[in-house]
C-alpha positions in Angstrom: -1.0 9.6 -10.6 1.8 9.0 -8.1 1.2 9.2 -4.4 2.0 12.6 -2.9 3.9 13.3 0.3 1.5 14.5 3.1 3.4 14.4 6.4 6.0 12.6 8.5 4.9 9.8 10.8 7.4 8.2 13.2 10.5 7.1 11.2 8.6 7.2 7.9 6.3 9.4 5.8 2.7 9.3 4.8 1.9 9.5 1.1 -1.7 9.7 -0.3 -3.4 9.9 -3.7 -5.7 8.5 -6.2 -4.7 5.5 -8.3 -7.1 4.0 -10.9 -10.0 5.8 -9.3 -9.3 4.5 -5.8 -7.8 6.4 -2.9 -4.5 5.1 -1.4 -2.7 6.0 1.9 0.7 4.5 2.5 3.3 4.7 5.3 6.7 4.6 3.6 10.1 4.2 5.2 13.5 5.1 3.8 14.8 1.5 3.8 13.2 -1.8 2.8 12.0 -4.1 5.6 10.8 -7.7 6.0 7.6 -6.0 7.3 7.0 -4.2 4.0 4.9 -5.3 1.1 7.2 -7.4 -1.0 9.8 -6.8 1.7 9.9 -3.2 0.5 9.5 0.3 1.9 5.7 0.4 2.4 4.9 -1.1 5.8 1.3 0.2 5.9 -1.1 0.7 3.0 -4.9 1.1 2.9 -7.0 1.4 -0.2 -10.3 3.2 0.0 -13.2 3.6 -2.5 -12.9 7.4 -2.1 -11.1 10.2 -0.3 -13.3 10.0 2.8 -10.9 7.5 4.4 -13.5 5.8 6.5 -11.6 2.8 7.7 -14.8 0.7 8.0 -15.2 1.1 4.2 -11.6 0.2 3.2 -11.1 -2.3 0.4 -7.8 -3.7 1.6 -5.4 -3.0 4.5 -1.8 -3.9 5.0 -0.2 -3.2 8.4 3.0 -5.1 8.5 0.9 -7.9 7.2 -2.4 -8.3 5.3 -5.6 -8.1 7.2 -7.0 -11.5 6.3 -5.2 -12.2 3.0 -3.8 -10.3 0.0 -6.4 -8.9 -2.4 -7.6 -11.1 -5.2 -9.4 -8.3 -7.1 -7.3 -7.4 -10.2 -8.1 -3.6 -9.9 -6.9 -3.4 -6.3 -3.8 -5.4 -7.2 -3.0 -2.9 -10.0 -3.3 0.0 -7.5 -1.0 -1.7 -5.0 1.5 -2.6 -7.7 1.6 1.0 -8.8 2.5 2.1 -5.2 5.2 -0.6 -5.0 6.7 0.5 -8.3 6.8 4.1 -7.1 8.7 3.4 -3.9 10.5 0.2 -4.6 10.7 -0.1 -8.4 9.8 -3.7 -8.4 6.9 -6.1 -9.0 4.8 -7.6 -6.3 5.2 -11.4 -5.9 1.6 -12.3 -5.0 2.5 -15.9 -4.3 5.0 -14.8 -1.7 2.5 -12.3 -0.2 -0.1 -15.1 0.1 2.3 -17.1 2.3 2.9 -14.4 4.8 
C-alpha cells in the first residue's frame, strides 16, 4: 500500500502508511537532495513495528543520514525500497548508502 499524505511540515510533507506489515513515516520534499535516501526526495524516514510510533521502538531511522548504518534486514530494505520507488521511482543503491 502506498504511503498516504498526512500533513505539511516545513518545506515538505509527511506521508505515513503500512508497507509489508510495518509502519512507515516519511518526510518528503518536492525536489531531490543530497540529504535524501539515494539522494532523492525522502530526507527523513522511520520504520516502526506498528502504528504506535514509539520512537524508542523504531526499527530503522534516517534523518538526513542513517542512525548507525543502513538496515541489513531484507524485510526492512523492501519497505524502504517501496517508499523510494513511490517518490523517486528508482532503486536504492545500498552500497552507496553504506558509505554515507
